[in-house]
DSSP file (Angstrom, degrees, kcal/mol; ACC not computed):
  #  RESIDUE AA STRUCTURE BP1 BP2  ACC     N-H-->O    O-->H-N    N-H-->O    O-->H-N    TCO  KAPPA ALPHA  PHI   PSI    X-CA   Y-CA   Z-CA
    1    1 A M              0   0    0      0, 0.0     2,-0.0     0, 0.0     0, 0.0   0.000 360.0 360.0 360.0 141.7   68.8   58.1  -17.1
    2    2 A G     >  -     0   0    0      1,-0.1     4,-2.6     4,-0.0     5,-0.2  -0.263 360.0 -99.7 -77.2 173.0   71.8   55.9  -17.5
    3    3 A E  H  > S+     0   0    0      1,-0.2     4,-2.1     2,-0.2     5,-0.1   0.910 124.2  46.4 -61.6 -43.4   71.6   52.2  -18.1
    4    4 A D  H  > S+     0   0    0      2,-0.2     4,-2.6     1,-0.2    -1,-0.2   0.911 112.2  50.9 -65.9 -41.3   72.3   51.4  -14.4
    5    5 A S  H  > S+     0   0    0      1,-0.2     4,-2.7     2,-0.2    -2,-0.2   0.903 110.5  49.2 -62.4 -41.2   69.7   53.9  -13.2
    6    6 A T  H  X S+     0   0    0     -4,-2.6     4,-2.7     2,-0.2    -1,-0.2   0.908 111.3  49.3 -64.8 -41.9   67.1   52.5  -15.6
    7    7 A R  H  X S+     0   0    0     -4,-2.1     4,-2.4     2,-0.2    -2,-0.2   0.919 113.4  46.2 -63.3 -44.2   67.8   49.0  -14.4
    8    8 A I  H  X S+     0   0    0     -4,-2.6     4,-2.5     2,-0.2     5,-0.2   0.926 113.1  49.8 -64.7 -45.0   67.6   50.0  -10.7
    9    9 A H  H  X S+     0   0    0     -4,-2.7     4,-2.7     1,-0.2    -2,-0.2   0.928 112.5  47.3 -58.4 -46.6   64.4   52.0  -11.4
   10   10 A D  H  X S+     0   0    0     -4,-2.7     4,-2.0     1,-0.2    -1,-0.2   0.894 111.3  51.0 -63.7 -40.3   62.8   49.0  -13.2
   11   11 A E  H  X S+     0   0    0     -4,-2.4     4,-0.9     2,-0.2    -1,-0.2   0.912 112.8  45.5 -64.6 -41.9   63.8   46.6  -10.4
   12   12 A I  H >X S+     0   0    0     -4,-2.5     4,-0.8     1,-0.2     3,-0.7   0.908 111.1  52.6 -68.1 -41.6   62.3   48.9   -7.8
   13   13 A E  H >< S+     0   0    0     -4,-2.7     3,-0.7     1,-0.2     4,-0.5   0.865 103.6  58.0 -62.1 -34.8   59.1   49.4   -9.8
   14   14 A S  H >< S+     0   0    0     -4,-2.0     3,-0.9     1,-0.2     4,-0.3   0.797  96.2  64.3 -66.3 -26.0   58.8   45.6  -10.2
   15   15 A L  H X< S+     0   0    0     -4,-0.9     3,-1.6    -3,-0.7    -1,-0.2   0.848  91.0  65.5 -62.5 -33.5   58.7   45.4   -6.4
   16   16 A R  T << S+     0   0    0     -4,-0.8    -1,-0.2    -3,-0.7    -2,-0.2   0.774 100.6  50.2 -61.3 -26.4   55.4   47.4   -6.4
   17   17 A Q  T <  S+     0   0    0     -3,-0.9    -1,-0.3    -4,-0.5    -2,-0.2   0.511  91.0 104.9 -90.2  -5.5   53.7   44.5   -8.2
   18   18 A M    <   -     0   0    0     -3,-1.6     2,-0.1    -4,-0.3    26,-0.1  -0.443  67.9-126.0 -81.3 148.6   54.9   41.8   -5.8
   19   19 A S     >  -     0   0    0     -2,-0.1     4,-2.5     1,-0.1     5,-0.2  -0.327  35.1-100.1 -77.4 170.4   52.7   40.2   -3.1
   20   20 A T  H  > S+     0   0    0      1,-0.2     4,-2.3     2,-0.2     5,-0.2   0.906 125.5  52.0 -60.4 -41.6   53.9   40.1    0.5
   21   21 A A  H  > S+     0   0    0      1,-0.2     4,-1.9     2,-0.2    -1,-0.2   0.901 110.3  48.4 -62.2 -40.7   55.1   36.6    0.1
   22   22 A Q  H  > S+     0   0    0      1,-0.2     4,-2.4     2,-0.2    -1,-0.2   0.891 110.5  51.2 -67.1 -38.6   57.1   37.6   -3.0
   23   23 A L  H  X S+     0   0    0     -4,-2.5     4,-2.7     2,-0.2    -2,-0.2   0.885 107.8  53.0 -65.2 -37.4   58.6   40.5   -1.2
   24   24 A K  H  X S+     0   0    0     -4,-2.3     4,-2.0     2,-0.2    -1,-0.2   0.899 110.2  47.6 -63.8 -39.4   59.6   38.3    1.7
   25   25 A A  H  X S+     0   0    0     -4,-1.9     4,-2.0     2,-0.2    -2,-0.2   0.903 112.6  48.9 -66.2 -41.0   61.4   36.0   -0.8
   26   26 A K  H  X S+     0   0    0     -4,-2.4     4,-2.9     2,-0.2     5,-0.2   0.885 108.3  54.5 -65.1 -38.9   63.1   39.0   -2.4
   27   27 A Y  H  X S+     0   0    0     -4,-2.7     4,-3.3     1,-0.2     5,-0.5   0.928 107.8  49.5 -58.8 -46.0   64.1   40.2    1.1
   28   28 A R  H  X S+     0   0    0     -4,-2.0     4,-1.6     1,-0.2    -1,-0.2   0.899 113.1  47.6 -59.9 -41.7   65.8   36.9    1.8
   29   29 A E  H  < S+     0   0    0     -4,-2.0    -2,-0.2     2,-0.2    -1,-0.2   0.910 118.9  38.5 -65.4 -43.7   67.6   37.1   -1.6
   30   30 A V  H  < S+     0   0    0     -4,-2.9    -2,-0.2     1,-0.2    -3,-0.2   0.889 128.4  29.7 -78.8 -40.6   68.7   40.7   -1.0
   31   31 A F  H  < S-     0   0    0     -4,-3.3    -3,-0.2     2,-0.3    -2,-0.2   0.631  96.4-128.5 -97.2 -15.7   69.6   40.6    2.7
   32   32 A G  S  < S+     0   0    0     -4,-1.6     2,-0.3    -5,-0.5    -4,-0.2   0.718  78.6  77.3  75.5  19.6   70.6   37.0    3.0
   33   33 A E  S    S-     0   0    0     -6,-0.4    -2,-0.3    -5,-0.1    -1,-0.2  -0.983  83.1 -96.5-154.6 161.1   68.2   36.4    5.9
   34   34 A E        -     0   0    0     -2,-0.3     2,-0.4    -3,-0.1    -9,-0.1  -0.367  31.3-143.1 -74.9 157.3   64.6   35.8    6.7
   35   35 A T        -     0   0    0    -11,-0.1    -7,-0.1     2,-0.1    -8,-0.0  -0.952  10.2-157.0-118.8 145.7   62.3   38.6    7.8
   36   36 A R        +     0   0    0     -2,-0.4     2,-0.1     2,-0.0    -1,-0.1   0.563  64.1 107.0 -91.5 -10.5   59.6   38.3   10.4
   37   37 A S        -     0   0    0      1,-0.1    -2,-0.1     2,-0.1     0, 0.0  -0.428  41.9-179.5 -74.5 141.2   57.7   41.3    8.9
   38   38 A N        +     0   0    0     -2,-0.1     2,-0.8   -14,-0.0    -1,-0.1   0.122  47.2 120.6-116.1  14.7   54.5   40.9    6.9
   39   39 A H     >  -     0   0    0      1,-0.2     4,-2.6     2,-0.1     5,-0.2  -0.728  51.1-158.7 -87.7 108.6   54.2   44.6    6.4
   40   40 A K  H  > S+     0   0    0     -2,-0.8     4,-2.6     1,-0.2    -1,-0.2   0.880  88.5  48.0 -58.0 -45.3   54.2   45.1    2.6
   41   41 A Q  H  > S+     0   0    0      2,-0.2     4,-2.5     1,-0.2    -1,-0.2   0.900 111.6  50.8 -66.3 -40.0   55.3   48.8    2.6
   42   42 A F  H  > S+     0   0    0      2,-0.2     4,-2.6     1,-0.2     5,-0.2   0.944 112.1  47.0 -60.1 -48.4   58.1   48.1    5.1
   43   43 A L  H  X S+     0   0    0     -4,-2.6     4,-2.5     1,-0.2     5,-0.3   0.923 111.8  51.0 -60.5 -44.9   59.4   45.3    3.0
   44   44 A F  H  X S+     0   0    0     -4,-2.6     4,-2.8    -5,-0.2     5,-0.2   0.944 112.5  45.6 -57.1 -50.0   59.2   47.3   -0.2
   45   45 A R  H  X S+     0   0    0     -4,-2.5     4,-2.6     1,-0.2    -2,-0.2   0.910 113.4  48.5 -63.7 -43.8   61.1   50.3    1.4
   46   46 A R  H  X S+     0   0    0     -4,-2.6     4,-2.3     2,-0.2    -1,-0.2   0.927 115.0  44.7 -63.0 -44.7   63.8   48.1    2.9
   47   47 A I  H  X S+     0   0    0     -4,-2.5     4,-2.7    -5,-0.2    -2,-0.2   0.931 113.9  49.4 -65.9 -45.5   64.4   46.2   -0.3
   48   48 A A  H  X S+     0   0    0     -4,-2.8     4,-2.2    -5,-0.3    -2,-0.2   0.910 111.4  50.1 -60.7 -42.1   64.4   49.3   -2.5
   49   49 A W  H  X S+     0   0    0     -4,-2.6     4,-2.8    -5,-0.2    -1,-0.2   0.928 111.6  47.8 -60.8 -45.5   66.8   51.0   -0.1
   50   50 A R  H  X S+     0   0    0     -4,-2.3     4,-2.9     2,-0.2     5,-0.2   0.901 109.5  52.7 -65.3 -40.6   69.2   48.0   -0.2
   51   51 A I  H  X S+     0   0    0     -4,-2.7     4,-1.3     1,-0.2    -1,-0.2   0.931 113.8  43.6 -59.5 -45.2   69.0   47.8   -4.0
   52   52 A Q  H  <>S+     0   0    0     -4,-2.2     5,-2.8    -5,-0.2     4,-0.4   0.899 113.6  50.8 -67.6 -40.5   70.0   51.5   -4.2
   53   53 A A  H ><5S+     0   0    0     -4,-2.8     3,-1.4     1,-0.2     5,-0.2   0.918 108.9  51.1 -63.7 -43.2   72.7   51.2   -1.6
   54   54 A N  H 3<5S+     0   0    0     -4,-2.9    -1,-0.2     1,-0.3    -2,-0.2   0.811 108.9  52.2 -63.8 -29.0   74.2   48.2   -3.3
   55   55 A A  T 3<5S-     0   0    0     -4,-1.3    -1,-0.3    -5,-0.2    -2,-0.2   0.494 117.4-114.5 -85.0  -3.7   74.3   50.2   -6.6
   56   56 A G  T < 5S+     0   0    0     -3,-1.4    -3,-0.2    -4,-0.4    -2,-0.1   0.706  78.6 128.4  80.0  19.6   76.0   53.1   -4.8
   57   57 A G      < +     0   0    0     -5,-2.8     2,-0.3    -6,-0.2    -4,-0.2   0.327  53.0  72.5 -92.7   8.6   73.1   55.4   -5.3
   58   58 A L  S    S-     0   0    0     -6,-0.4    -9,-0.0    -5,-0.2     2,-0.0  -0.921  79.0-116.6-124.1 150.4   72.8   56.5   -1.7
   59   59 A S    >   -     0   0    0     -2,-0.3     3,-0.6     1,-0.1    -2,-0.1  -0.199  34.2-102.9 -74.5 171.5   75.0   58.8    0.4
   60   60 A E  T 3  S+     0   0    0      1,-0.2     4,-0.4     2,-0.1    -1,-0.1   0.838 123.3  50.7 -62.6 -32.9   76.9   57.7    3.5
   61   61 A R  T >> S+     0   0    0      1,-0.2     4,-2.4     2,-0.1     3,-0.5   0.647  85.5  90.4 -80.8 -15.8   74.2   59.3    5.7
   62   62 A A  H <> S+     0   0    0     -3,-0.6     4,-2.1     1,-0.2    -1,-0.2   0.868  82.7  52.5 -53.9 -45.1   71.3   57.6    4.0
   63   63 A P  H 3> S+     0   0    0      0, 0.0     4,-0.6     0, 0.0    -1,-0.2   0.907 112.9  45.8 -60.3 -37.9   71.2   54.5    6.2
   64   64 A E  H X4 S+     0   0    0     -3,-0.5     3,-0.7    -4,-0.4    -2,-0.2   0.905 113.8  48.3 -68.2 -41.1   71.1   56.7    9.3
   65   65 A A  H 3< S+     0   0    0     -4,-2.4    -1,-0.2     1,-0.2    -3,-0.2   0.777 105.2  60.1 -70.1 -26.1   68.4   59.0    7.8
   66   66 A A  H 3< S+     0   0    0     -4,-2.1    -1,-0.2    -5,-0.3    -2,-0.2   0.683 102.5  58.5 -76.7 -17.9   66.3   56.0    6.7
   67   67 A Q  S << S-     0   0    0     -3,-0.7     3,-0.1    -4,-0.6     2,-0.0  -0.923  89.6-115.6-116.2 137.8   65.9   54.8   10.3
   68   68 A P        -     0   0    0      0, 0.0     2,-0.3     0, 0.0    -2,-0.1  -0.359  40.0-100.9 -66.4 148.9   64.4   56.7   13.1
   69   69 A E        -     0   0    0     -4,-0.1    -5,-0.0    -2,-0.0    -4,-0.0  -0.547  40.8-166.0 -72.8 131.8   66.8   57.6   16.0
   70   70 A L        -     0   0    0     -2,-0.3     3,-0.1    -3,-0.1     2,-0.0  -0.922  25.3-106.5-117.0 143.5   66.3   55.3   18.9
   71   71 A P        -     0   0    0      0, 0.0    -1,-0.0     0, 0.0     0, 0.0  -0.365  40.6-105.9 -67.2 148.2   67.7   55.9   22.4
   72   72 A S     >  -     0   0    0      1,-0.1     4,-2.5     4,-0.0     5,-0.2  -0.257  31.3-107.1 -66.6 163.0   70.6   53.8   23.3
   73   73 A H  H  > S+     0   0    0      1,-0.2     4,-2.7     2,-0.2     5,-0.2   0.882 120.5  53.4 -59.4 -38.6   70.0   51.0   25.8
   74   74 A A  H  > S+     0   0    0      2,-0.2     4,-2.5     1,-0.2    -1,-0.2   0.923 110.3  45.7 -65.1 -43.9   71.8   53.0   28.5
   75   75 A L  H  > S+     0   0    0      2,-0.2     4,-2.4     1,-0.2    -2,-0.2   0.899 113.6  49.6 -66.0 -39.4   69.7   56.1   28.0
   76   76 A L  H  X S+     0   0    0     -4,-2.5     4,-2.3     2,-0.2    -2,-0.2   0.926 111.7  47.9 -64.7 -44.4   66.5   54.0   27.9
   77   77 A L  H  X S+     0   0    0     -4,-2.7     4,-2.4     2,-0.2    -2,-0.2   0.917 111.5  51.0 -62.1 -43.4   67.5   52.2   31.1
   78   78 A K  H  X S+     0   0    0     -4,-2.5     4,-2.5     1,-0.2    -2,-0.2   0.922 110.3  49.2 -59.8 -44.7   68.3   55.5   32.8
   79   79 A R  H  X S+     0   0    0     -4,-2.4     4,-2.5     1,-0.2    -1,-0.2   0.904 111.1  49.8 -62.4 -42.2   64.9   57.0   31.8
   80   80 A L  H  X S+     0   0    0     -4,-2.3     4,-2.4     2,-0.2    -1,-0.2   0.906 111.4  48.3 -64.3 -41.6   63.1   53.9   33.1
   81   81 A V  H  X S+     0   0    0     -4,-2.4     4,-2.8     2,-0.2     5,-0.2   0.921 111.6  50.1 -64.5 -44.0   64.9   54.0   36.5
   82   82 A Q  H  X S+     0   0    0     -4,-2.5     4,-2.4     1,-0.2    -2,-0.2   0.918 112.0  47.3 -61.5 -43.6   64.2   57.8   36.8
   83   83 A E  H  X S+     0   0    0     -4,-2.5     4,-2.3     2,-0.2    -1,-0.2   0.900 112.3  50.0 -64.5 -40.1   60.5   57.3   36.1
   84   84 A H  H  X S+     0   0    0     -4,-2.4     4,-2.2     2,-0.2    -2,-0.2   0.925 112.6  46.5 -64.0 -44.9   60.3   54.4   38.6
   85   85 A L  H  X S+     0   0    0     -4,-2.8     4,-2.5     1,-0.2    -2,-0.2   0.889 111.2  52.4 -65.4 -38.4   62.0   56.4   41.3
   86   86 A H  H  X S+     0   0    0     -4,-2.4     4,-2.5    -5,-0.2    -2,-0.2   0.921 109.3  49.2 -62.4 -44.3   59.8   59.4   40.6
   87   87 A I  H  X S+     0   0    0     -4,-2.3     4,-2.4     1,-0.2    -1,-0.2   0.909 111.4  49.5 -62.5 -42.0   56.7   57.2   40.9
   88   88 A R  H  X S+     0   0    0     -4,-2.2     4,-2.1     2,-0.2    -2,-0.2   0.914 111.6  48.7 -64.1 -41.9   57.9   55.8   44.2
   89   89 A L  H  X S+     0   0    0     -4,-2.5     4,-1.8     2,-0.2    -2,-0.2   0.901 111.7  49.1 -65.4 -40.7   58.7   59.2   45.6
   90   90 A V  H  X S+     0   0    0     -4,-2.5     4,-1.6     1,-0.2    -1,-0.2   0.917 110.9  50.1 -64.5 -43.3   55.2   60.6   44.5
   91   91 A R  H  < S+     0   0    0     -4,-2.4    -1,-0.2     1,-0.2    -2,-0.2   0.887 110.9  49.5 -62.6 -39.0   53.5   57.6   46.1
   92   92 A Q  H  < S+     0   0    0     -4,-2.1    -1,-0.2     1,-0.2    -2,-0.2   0.840 110.6  50.6 -69.2 -32.3   55.4   58.1   49.4
   93   93 A A  H  < S+     0   0    0     -4,-1.8    -1,-0.2    -5,-0.2    -2,-0.2   0.772  94.8  84.9 -78.0 -25.9   54.6   61.8   49.5
   94   94 A L  S  < S-     0   0    0     -4,-1.6     2,-0.2    -5,-0.1    -4,-0.0  -0.578  85.1-118.4 -80.2 135.6   50.8   61.2   49.0
   95   95 A P        -     0   0    0      0, 0.0     2,-0.2     0, 0.0    -2,-0.1  -0.492  30.1-121.5 -71.1 141.7   48.8   60.5   52.1
   96   96 A L              0   0    0      1,-0.2    -4,-0.0    -2,-0.2    -5,-0.0  -0.581 360.0 360.0 -82.0 143.9   47.1   57.1   52.0
   97   97 A G              0   0    0     -2,-0.2    -1,-0.2     0, 0.0     0, 0.0   0.429 360.0 360.0  94.3 360.0   43.4   56.8   52.3
């Protein structure tokens, strides 16, 4: 391992020993903003990813791969409208009583 790789590895390994409060403080330091999360593993992964990204150790695609794909707002709205209309049509087709 090179000197930079060793430093990054050591910094990430030190995160494993941190409490949730310490990780939240580190998150603030690394991202420049507060986090609302109290999930220790989430905080660890986000901070470790940012440390590696800042060091140039991740590919261009890494940020996309690190986050699950979420539907765009337009697609989500379309899906909700379709489901609502489907439910209304089914209710109208069913006999009452």
